[in-house]
C-alpha positions as CSV (number, residue, x, y, z in Angstrom):
1,M,135.5,17.6,44.1
2,L,132.4,15.8,45.1
3,K,130.8,19.1,46.1
4,K,131.0,20.4,42.5
5,L,127.9,20.3,40.3
6,F,129.8,19.9,37.0
7,F,133.1,18.3,36.1
8,L,135.9,18.9,33.7
9,P,137.0,15.9,31.7
10,S,140.1,15.3,33.8
11,E,138.0,15.5,37.0
12,F,135.4,13.2,35.5
13,S,138.1,10.6,34.8
14,K,139.2,10.7,38.5
15,L,135.6,10.4,39.7
16,L,135.0,7.4,37.5
17,H,138.1,5.7,38.9
18,F,137.3,6.1,42.6
19,S,133.5,6.4,42.7
20,I,131.8,4.6,39.8
21,I,134.0,1.7,39.0
22,P,133.4,-0.2,42.3
23,L,129.6,0.2,41.8
24,L,129.2,-0.6,38.1
25,G,125.7,-1.8,37.2
26,S,124.2,-4.3,34.9
27,S,125.0,-4.0,31.2
28,S,121.8,-2.5,29.9
29,L,121.5,0.0,32.8
30,I,125.0,1.3,32.7
31,L,125.1,1.6,28.9
32,N,121.8,3.3,28.6
33,R,122.5,5.8,31.3
34,C,126.0,6.6,30.1
35,R,124.6,7.1,26.7
36,S,122.1,9.6,28.0
37,V,124.8,11.5,30.0
38,Y,127.0,11.9,26.9
39,S,124.2,12.7,24.5
40,T,122.6,15.5,26.6
41,H,125.3,17.1,28.7
42,A,128.6,18.7,27.9
43,Y,129.8,18.0,31.4
44,P,128.0,15.3,33.3
45,S,126.6,16.5,36.6
46,L,127.1,14.8,39.9
47,N,123.5,13.7,40.1
48,L,123.7,12.1,36.7
49,L,126.9,10.3,37.6
50,R,125.3,9.0,40.8
51,S,122.3,7.8,38.8
52,I,124.4,5.4,36.7
53,T,125.6,3.3,39.6
54,S,124.2,0.0,40.9
55,N,125.4,-3.3,42.5
56,T,125.6,-5.9,39.7
57,L,128.4,-6.8,37.2
58,F,128.9,-6.6,33.5
59,A,127.2,-9.4,31.5
60,S,129.5,-9.9,28.5
61,E,132.6,-8.7,26.7
62,E,130.3,-7.0,24.2
63,T,129.0,-4.8,27.0
64,A,132.6,-3.9,27.8
65,Y,133.3,-3.0,24.2
66,R,130.2,-0.8,24.0
67,L,131.0,1.0,27.2
68,R,134.6,1.6,26.0
69,F,133.1,3.2,22.9
70,L,130.8,5.4,24.9
71,L,133.3,6.6,27.4
72,N,136.1,7.3,24.9
73,R,133.9,9.8,23.1
74,R,135.4,13.2,23.5
75,L,133.1,15.5,25.5
76,Y,132.4,19.0,24.1
77,C,134.4,21.7,25.8
78,S,134.3,25.4,25.3
79,N,138.0,25.7,26.3
80,P,140.2,24.0,23.7
81,A,143.0,23.7,26.2
82,E,140.9,21.3,28.3
83,V,140.6,18.6,25.6
84,R,143.3,17.9,23.0
85,P,142.0,17.5,19.5
86,K,141.8,14.0,18.0
87,R,142.2,12.4,21.4
88,G,139.6,10.8,23.6
89,L,139.6,11.0,27.4
90,G,140.9,7.5,27.9
91,I,138.2,6.8,30.4
92,G,137.0,3.7,28.6
93,S,140.5,2.2,28.7
94,S,140.7,2.8,32.4
95,V,137.3,1.2,33.1
96,I,138.2,-1.9,31.0
97,S,141.6,-2.3,32.6
98,R,140.3,-2.1,36.1
99,C,137.3,-4.3,35.6
100,S,138.4,-6.8,33.0
101,H,138.1,-9.6,35.5
102,L,134.4,-9.1,35.6
103,W,133.8,-10.4,32.1
104,E,136.7,-12.8,31.5
105,K,135.4,-16.1,30.3
106,K,136.2,-19.0,32.5
107,P,137.5,-22.2,30.8
108,E,134.7,-24.7,30.2
109,I,134.5,-27.5,32.7
110,F,134.2,-31.0,31.2
111,P,133.1,-34.1,33.2
112,E,136.0,-36.0,31.5
113,N,138.4,-34.0,33.5
114,Y,137.3,-35.8,36.7
115,S,138.1,-39.5,37.2
116,S,136.0,-39.9,40.3
117,L,133.2,-38.4,42.3
118,Q,135.5,-37.4,45.1
119,E,137.5,-35.1,42.8
120,I,134.3,-33.1,42.1
121,L,133.4,-33.0,45.7
122,K,136.8,-31.7,46.7
123,Q,136.3,-28.7,44.4
124,Y,132.7,-28.0,45.2
125,G,132.2,-29.6,48.6
126,D,132.1,-26.4,50.5
127,L,128.9,-25.3,48.7
128,G,126.7,-27.6,50.8
129,P,128.6,-29.9,53.2
130,E,125.6,-31.3,54.9
131,V,124.0,-32.2,51.6
132,I,126.9,-34.1,50.1
133,R,128.5,-35.4,53.3
134,R,127.2,-39.0,52.9
135,F,128.5,-39.2,49.3
136,W,132.2,-38.8,50.1
137,R,132.7,-42.6,50.3
138,V,130.3,-43.4,47.4
139,S,132.2,-44.8,44.3
140,V,129.2,-45.1,42.0
141,L,126.4,-42.5,41.9
142,Q,122.9,-43.9,41.5
143,P,120.0,-42.0,39.8
144,G,118.3,-41.6,43.1
145,D,121.5,-40.2,44.7
146,F,121.7,-37.4,42.2
147,L,118.1,-36.6,42.6
148,E,118.7,-36.3,46.4
149,I,121.5,-33.9,45.8
150,L,119.4,-31.9,43.4
151,I,116.6,-31.6,46.0
152,G,119.0,-30.8,48.8
153,F,120.5,-27.9,46.8
154,S,117.2,-26.6,45.5
155,Q,116.1,-26.0,49.1
156,R,119.2,-23.9,49.7
157,N,120.1,-21.6,46.9
158,D,120.5,-21.5,43.1
159,S,123.6,-19.4,42.7
160,K,125.6,-19.8,39.5
161,L,128.4,-21.7,41.2
162,V,125.8,-24.2,42.6
163,V,124.3,-24.6,39.2
164,E,127.7,-25.1,37.7
165,F,128.4,-27.9,40.2
166,L,125.0,-29.6,39.6
167,W,125.4,-29.4,35.9
168,L,128.9,-31.0,36.1
169,M,127.6,-33.7,38.4
170,F,124.6,-34.3,36.0
171,R,127.0,-34.9,33.0
172,W,129.6,-36.8,35.0
173,A,126.9,-39.2,36.4
174,S,125.7,-40.0,32.9
175,K,129.2,-41.0,31.8
176,Q,130.2,-43.0,34.8
177,A,128.4,-46.1,33.6
178,R,126.6,-47.1,30.4
179,D,123.5,-48.3,32.2
180,F,123.1,-45.1,34.2
181,H,119.9,-43.1,33.4
182,H,118.7,-40.0,35.2
183,L,115.2,-40.0,36.6
184,P,112.7,-37.9,34.8
185,R,112.4,-35.6,37.7
186,S,116.1,-35.0,37.7
187,Y,115.8,-33.8,34.1
188,E,113.0,-31.5,34.9
189,M,114.8,-30.0,37.9
190,M,118.1,-29.7,36.2
191,I,116.8,-27.9,33.1
192,S,114.7,-25.6,35.3
193,L,117.8,-24.6,37.3
194,L,119.8,-23.9,34.0
195,I,117.0,-21.7,32.6
196,K,116.6,-19.9,35.9
197,S,120.3,-19.2,36.1
198,H,120.2,-18.1,32.4
199,V,122.6,-20.8,31.2
200,L,120.5,-21.1,28.1
201,S,122.9,-22.8,25.8
202,D,123.4,-25.7,28.2
203,A,119.6,-25.9,28.8
204,E,119.1,-26.1,25.0
205,C,121.7,-28.9,24.8
206,L,120.0,-30.8,27.5
207,L,116.6,-30.4,25.9
208,L,117.7,-31.5,22.5
209,S,120.0,-34.4,23.7
210,S,119.1,-37.9,22.7
211,Q,119.0,-39.1,26.3
212,S,116.2,-36.6,27.2
213,R,113.9,-37.5,24.3
214,G,110.5,-38.3,25.6
215,V,111.5,-37.5,29.2
216,F,110.1,-34.0,29.7
217,F,106.5,-33.7,30.6
218,S,106.1,-30.4,28.8
219,P,108.8,-29.9,26.2
220,G,106.9,-27.0,24.6
221,R,106.9,-25.0,27.8
222,I,110.6,-25.6,28.4
223,C,111.5,-24.7,24.8
224,S,109.4,-21.6,25.2
225,E,111.3,-20.5,28.3
226,I,114.6,-21.0,26.5
227,I,113.5,-19.1,23.4
228,Q,112.1,-16.3,25.6
229,G,115.4,-16.1,27.5
230,Y,117.4,-15.9,24.2
231,A,115.0,-13.1,22.9
232,E,115.2,-11.1,26.1
233,S,119.0,-11.3,25.9
234,S,118.9,-10.0,22.3
235,L,120.3,-13.3,20.9
236,L,118.2,-13.4,17.8
237,E,120.1,-16.1,15.9
238,N,119.9,-18.5,18.9
239,A,116.2,-17.8,19.5
240,V,115.3,-18.3,15.8
241,A,117.3,-21.5,15.5
242,L,115.6,-23.1,18.5
243,Y,112.2,-21.7,17.4
244,D,112.6,-23.3,14.0
245,K,113.5,-26.7,15.6
246,A,110.5,-26.4,17.9
247,R,108.2,-25.7,15.0
248,H,109.6,-28.6,13.1
249,Q,108.9,-30.9,16.0
250,G,105.4,-29.6,16.3
251,L,105.8,-28.2,19.9
252,Q,103.3,-25.8,21.2
253,L,105.0,-22.6,22.3
254,S,103.7,-20.2,24.9
255,S,102.3,-16.8,24.2
256,S,105.0,-15.1,26.2
257,C,107.6,-16.8,24.0
258,Y,106.0,-15.5,20.8
259,G,105.7,-12.1,22.4
260,A,109.4,-11.9,23.4
261,L,110.5,-13.1,19.9
262,L,108.2,-10.6,18.2
263,N,109.5,-7.8,20.4
264,L,113.1,-8.6,19.4
265,T,112.4,-8.9,15.7
266,I,110.6,-5.6,15.7
267,E,113.3,-3.9,17.8
268,M,116.0,-5.2,15.4
269,D,113.8,-4.2,12.3
270,K,113.6,-7.8,11.0
271,S,110.2,-7.2,9.5
272,D,110.0,-10.3,7.3
273,L,110.9,-12.5,10.2
274,A,108.3,-10.7,12.4
275,V,105.6,-11.4,9.8
276,R,106.5,-15.1,9.6
277,V,106.5,-15.5,13.4
278,Y,103.2,-13.6,13.8
279,I,101.5,-15.7,11.1
280,E,102.7,-18.9,12.8
281,M,101.6,-17.6,16.2
282,V,98.1,-16.9,14.9
283,E,97.9,-20.2,13.1
284,S,99.0,-22.1,16.3
285,E,95.9,-20.6,18.1
286,F,97.4,-21.8,21.4
287,G,100.0,-19.0,21.6
288,L,98.0,-16.0,20.4
289,C,99.4,-13.0,22.3
290,D,98.7,-9.6,21.0
291,D,97.3,-6.4,22.4
292,G,97.1,-5.0,18.8
293,R,100.6,-3.7,18.7
294,F,102.1,-6.6,16.8
295,L,99.2,-6.8,14.4
296,K,99.5,-3.1,13.7
297,Y,103.2,-3.4,12.9
298,V,102.9,-6.5,10.7
299,V,99.9,-5.2,8.7
300,G,101.5,-1.8,8.4
301,F,104.7,-3.3,7.0
302,L,102.9,-5.5,4.5
303,S,100.6,-2.6,3.4
304,K,103.5,-0.2,2.8
305,N,105.3,-2.8,0.7
306,E,102.3,-3.5,-1.6
307,R,101.5,-6.8,0.1
308,T,97.9,-5.9,1.0
309,L,96.5,-9.3,0.1
310,E,98.8,-10.9,2.8
311,A,97.8,-8.2,5.2
312,V,94.1,-8.9,4.6
313,N,94.6,-12.7,5.0
314,I,96.3,-12.0,8.4
315,L,93.4,-9.8,9.5
316,R,91.0,-12.6,8.6
317,L,93.0,-15.1,10.6
318,V,93.1,-12.8,13.6
319,R,89.4,-12.2,13.3
320,N,88.7,-15.9,13.4
321,S,90.9,-16.1,16.5
322,G,88.7,-13.6,18.3
323,L,91.1,-10.6,18.2
324,K,89.7,-7.3,16.9
325,A,91.9,-5.2,14.7
326,S,92.3,-1.5,15.6
327,P,91.0,1.3,13.3
328,E,94.6,2.4,12.7
329,T,95.4,-1.1,11.4
330,L,92.4,-1.1,9.0
331,D,93.4,2.4,7.9
332,A,96.9,1.1,6.9
333,V,95.4,-1.6,4.6
334,F,93.0,0.9,3.0
335,Q,95.9,3.3,2.3
336,G,97.9,0.3,1.0
337,Y,95.2,-0.4,-1.6
338,C,95.0,3.2,-2.6
339,C,98.8,3.5,-3.0
340,K,98.5,0.6,-5.5
341,K,95.5,2.5,-7.1
342,D,93.3,-0.5,-6.4
343,Y,90.4,1.7,-5.5
344,V,87.7,-0.9,-6.1
345,D,89.4,-3.4,-3.8
346,A,89.8,-0.6,-1.3
347,L,86.0,0.0,-1.3
348,N,85.3,-3.7,-1.0
349,F,87.7,-3.9,1.9
350,L,85.9,-1.1,3.8
351,K,82.5,-2.8,3.1
352,E,83.8,-6.2,4.4
353,W,85.1,-4.7,7.6
354,L,82.4,-2.1,8.1
355,H,85.0,0.5,8.6
356,I,85.4,4.1,7.5
357,P,88.7,5.9,7.8
358,P,89.0,9.4,9.3
359,S,88.3,12.4,7.2
360,F,91.9,13.4,6.6
361,I,92.7,10.0,5.1
362,C,89.6,10.0,2.9
363,N,90.3,13.5,1.7
364,K,93.9,12.5,1.0
365,I,92.7,9.6,-1.2
366,V,90.2,11.8,-3.0
367,S,93.0,14.2,-3.8
368,S,95.2,11.4,-5.0
369,I,92.4,10.1,-7.3
370,C,91.9,13.6,-8.7
371,K,95.5,13.8,-9.7
372,S,95.6,10.3,-11.3
373,L,92.1,9.7,-12.6
374,G,90.4,13.1,-12.6
375,S,87.7,14.8,-10.7
376,E,84.8,12.8,-12.1
377,Y,86.1,9.5,-10.7
378,A,87.1,11.2,-7.5
379,W,83.5,12.4,-7.1
380,F,82.2,8.9,-7.7
381,F,84.7,7.5,-5.1
382,G,83.7,10.2,-2.6
383,R,80.0,9.2,-2.9
384,E,80.9,5.6,-2.4
385,L,82.7,6.5,0.8
386,E,79.7,8.6,1.8
387,S,77.4,5.5,1.4
388,L,79.7,3.8,4.0
389,G,79.5,6.6,6.5
390,F,82.0,9.2,5.4
391,Q,80.8,12.8,5.6
392,L,81.9,14.9,2.7
393,D,83.2,18.2,4.1
394,D,84.5,21.6,2.8
395,I,88.0,20.1,2.2
396,T,86.5,17.4,-0.1
397,F,84.5,19.8,-2.2
398,G,87.4,22.2,-2.3
399,I,89.6,19.5,-3.7
400,L,86.9,18.6,-6.3
401,I,86.3,22.2,-7.4
402,V,90.0,23.0,-7.7
403,Q,90.7,19.9,-9.8
404,S,87.7,20.5,-12.1
405,C,88.9,24.1,-12.7
406,K,92.4,22.8,-13.6
407,E,90.7,20.4,-16.0
408,R,88.7,23.4,-17.4
409,K,85.5,21.6,-16.4
410,L,83.8,24.7,-15.0
411,R,80.3,23.2,-15.3
412,D,81.4,20.3,-12.9
413,G,82.9,22.9,-10.6
414,L,79.5,24.7,-10.4
415,V,77.9,21.3,-9.7
416,Y,80.2,20.7,-6.8
417,L,79.6,24.2,-5.6
418,S,75.8,23.7,-5.7
419,E,76.1,20.4,-4.0
420,S,78.1,22.0,-1.1
421,F,75.4,24.7,-0.8
422,S,72.7,22.1,-0.6
423,R,74.5,20.3,2.3
424,G,75.1,23.6,4.2
425,I,78.9,23.4,3.8
426,K,80.8,26.7,3.9
427,L,83.8,26.5,1.5
428,K,87.1,28.1,2.0
429,F,88.3,31.0,-0.2
430,Y,90.7,28.8,-2.3
431,A,87.8,27.0,-3.8
432,Y,86.2,30.3,-4.9
433,N,89.6,31.5,-6.2
434,S,89.8,28.5,-8.5
435,L,86.3,29.2,-9.9
436,L,87.0,32.9,-10.3
437,G,90.3,32.2,-12.1
438,G,88.7,29.6,-14.3
439,F,85.8,31.8,-15.4
440,L,88.1,34.8,-16.1
441,K,90.5,32.7,-18.1
442,E,87.6,31.6,-20.3
443,G,86.4,35.2,-20.6
444,L,83.2,34.6,-18.6
445,H,83.6,37.7,-16.4
446,K,79.9,37.8,-15.8
447,C,80.0,34.4,-14.1
448,A,83.0,35.6,-12.1
449,K,81.0,38.6,-11.0
450,D,78.1,36.3,-9.8
451,I,80.6,34.1,-7.9
452,F,82.1,37.2,-6.3
453,E,78.7,38.5,-5.2
454,E,78.0,35.0,-3.8
455,I,81.2,35.3,-1.7
456,L,80.2,38.7,-0.4
457,E,76.7,37.5,0.4
458,K,77.9,34.5,2.4
459,G,80.5,36.5,4.3
460,I,83.4,34.3,3.4
461,L,86.7,35.5,4.7
462,L,88.9,36.5,1.7
463,D,92.6,37.1,1.3
464,L,94.7,39.1,-1.1
465,S,94.9,36.3,-3.7
466,T,91.1,36.6,-4.4
467,F,91.4,40.3,-5.1
468,K,94.5,39.9,-7.2
469,T,92.7,37.2,-9.3
470,L,89.7,39.5,-9.9
471,L,91.8,42.6,-10.7
472,A,94.0,40.8,-13.1
473,G,91.0,39.3,-14.9
474,Y,89.1,42.6,-15.1
475,F,92.2,44.4,-16.4
476,K,92.5,41.8,-19.2
477,Y,89.0,42.6,-20.4
478,R,89.1,46.3,-19.5
479,K,86.2,46.1,-17.0
480,F,87.1,49.3,-15.1
481,D,83.7,49.6,-13.4
482,E,84.2,46.2,-11.9
483,I,87.7,47.2,-10.9
484,D,86.3,50.1,-8.9
485,R,83.9,47.9,-7.1
486,V,86.7,45.4,-6.2
487,L,88.8,48.2,-4.9
488,I,85.9,49.4,-2.7
489,E,85.6,45.9,-1.2
490,M,89.4,45.8,-0.6
491,A,89.1,49.0,1.3
492,N,86.3,47.5,3.3
493,Y,88.5,44.6,4.2
494,G,91.3,46.9,5.1
495,F,93.8,45.8,2.5
496,I,94.1,49.3,0.9
497,S,93.0,52.8,1.6
498,L,91.4,54.9,-1.1
499,T,92.4,58.6,-1.1
500,P,90.1,61.1,-2.8
501,G,91.7,62.4,-6.0
502,V,93.8,59.3,-6.6
503,D,93.1,57.4,-9.8
504,P,91.7,53.9,-8.7
505,V,93.3,52.3,-11.8
506,S,96.8,53.5,-10.5
507,V,96.0,52.0,-7.1
508,A,95.0,48.7,-8.7
509,L,98.2,48.6,-10.8
510,R,100.4,49.3,-7.8
511,F,98.6,46.5,-6.0
512,L,99.4,44.1,-8.9
513,D,103.0,45.3,-8.9
514,L,102.6,46.9,-12.3
515,G,103.7,50.4,-13.3
516,C,101.7,52.7,-15.6
517,L,104.5,52.9,-18.1
518,Q,104.7,49.1,-18.4
519,V,100.9,49.0,-19.2
520,K,101.2,51.7,-21.9
521,I,104.0,49.8,-23.6
522,K,102.0,46.6,-23.6
523,R,99.0,48.5,-25.1
524,I,101.2,50.0,-27.9
525,M,102.7,46.5,-28.7
526,I,99.2,45.1,-29.0
């Protein structure tokens, strides 16, 4: 079976039993890779199955539940006989039943369960016989004795069982006598071992205990490491709770702590919390950690939710801290102002930050202003942008001309056309189509003729819509000579072919999808 490239569901179950289960990897690795196998392959290949194996164990019962969910999903099969409907493969249940011992929680060990030091040493004495040999006959443990044990084990290894033993000894020693007080160095070493072994809840308890108050040399650093550990383990509630306590006590947190917490809040889509943490990070000055990614996310979120003033205040704080905002971040604020139709504030923002958005954003805003406030204000706004460095292009003038024709302000349309000529800008055909349609609607067929001649002179590429507009307008005013000329130009462009002896009017009517009989009836009704 191992020589096959692809497996049927039943074969995959056997392979999982005998090949994968003994080598199950860490929680994130196994879950991510199993998810990729099931989402992209009907039958997982041997190479993919090999790729999801490693040499570590599951981290939690939650991981087991998620793996069961993934593995119990029914694979797609082209043969209905291979997989019964409404039934999973049962692979997840097999994995959980065979590996349940890996994530079973051990009962918590309390120092009150041990009446003497010798009872503890009997249970854990084999971890380091040479270190604890001289303490077998000691009845009362002194602060220096525990520090000696700590130092002895720190030079050997820091496995979880060793840390469990040292943490039990630490708590038991504190309760053996009322006048017993651990040395400051013992506190530092003990909490360092707990954090390193990822026993974060116990490390937090030790940090916040009344006995350790004022003992730690750098409580902010220790608190930062615990919060960072919580965040990297996706324990958001624990991380935020300890973070709030640290802020309340005025502790200075590290930049890596802020970064880990922000990464988690963004990953879990806790945008409001991310904004609060980011503002507090910037205000702390000590922990500023940002390559622009966090700032872009926070400012973008605020701008989209019409909180542009908060976004600008954050930008000013960041600027005072020496961090430069990216152009994309400034664009988000500019668009946020424009979505609220605060166009004056948008211009003031650009002037303050000496920034000009890219052309597609500026043209998008000009188009939005045209629809809401009209072409005149859009022209004013465009010139203000131009004074800041934006270059008006063919798209900008096309937007202005089309809108002015919709508003039946043909004179303004000609002004924009003339302005584009003076700047050497070559407009697209749709701008000319709007002018042609506008003039023909108003009965100004001579002006339409002049525009058409201008188009031909400049060699602008036309499409069928331009000729349809002209033909429909000239038919309305019975300008058959102009119709003949338009048909000749259409033939030059290759849109039609003129055959000698065929009435040009009939050709034009067919091009407009009109029959001769329909036209006669309309004339009689008129």
